C-alpha positions in Angstrom: -36.1 11.5 -10.0 -36.6 9.7 -13.2 -35.5 11.2 -16.5 -34.4 10.2 -20.0 -31.0 11.4 -21.1 -29.0 10.6 -24.2 -25.4 9.9 -23.3 -22.6 8.6 -25.6 -22.1 4.9 -24.9 -18.3 5.3 -24.6 -18.7 8.1 -22.0 -21.1 6.0 -20.0 -18.9 2.9 -20.2 -16.0 4.9 -18.9 -18.1 6.2 -16.0 -19.1 2.7 -15.1 -15.5 1.5 -15.2 -14.1 4.4 -13.2 -16.9 4.3 -10.6 -17.2 0.6 -10.3 -20.9 0.9 -10.8 -23.0 -2.1 -11.6 -25.7 -0.2 -13.5 -25.8 2.8 -15.8 -28.0 4.7 -13.3 -25.5 4.1 -10.5 -22.7 5.3 -12.7 -24.5 8.5 -13.4 -25.3 9.1 -9.8 -21.7 8.5 -8.7 -20.4 10.7 -11.5 -22.7 13.6 -10.5 -21.8 13.1 -6.8 -18.1 13.2 -7.6 -18.5 16.3 -9.7 -20.5 18.1 -7.0 -17.9 17.1 -4.4 -15.1 18.6 -6.6 -17.0 21.8 -7.0 -17.6 22.1 -3.3 -13.8 21.7 -2.7 -13.0 24.3 -5.3 -15.4 26.7 -3.6 -13.9 26.0 -0.2 -10.4 26.5 -1.4 -11.2 29.8 -3.2 -12.9 31.1 -0.1 -9.8 30.5 2.0 -7.7 32.8 -0.1 -4.0 32.3 -0.6 -1.3 31.1 1.9 2.2 32.3 2.2 4.0 28.9 2.8 7.7 28.8 3.4 9.8 26.9 0.9 11.9 23.9 1.9 15.1 26.1 1.6 13.6 28.7 3.9 12.6 26.0 6.5 16.1 24.5 6.4 17.7 27.9 6.8 15.5 28.7 9.8 16.4 25.3 11.3 20.1 26.0 10.9 19.7 29.4 12.4 17.8 27.9 15.4 20.5 25.3 15.9 23.3 27.9 15.8 21.4 30.1 18.2 20.9 27.2 20.6 24.5 26.2 20.3 25.7 29.7 21.2 23.3 29.8 24.2 24.5 26.4 25.3 28.1 27.5 25.1 27.4 30.8 26.9 28.2 33.1 23.9 
């Protein structure tokens, strides 16, 4: 689709540099694709809800408890 848009030169120059685009049109397309991809990821993450993930300390405490339990079982206690 062809269209005429007015973009600040500095903004477009940054988009070309960040995307590695050779043309202004390519930079705009890549920028829009990246924006759309980010929005899709945000939608996906929000649809998944929240997770209850154990902290490192909780994982280590569980590992220690498992090791102690296995040691007791191994020694017949």
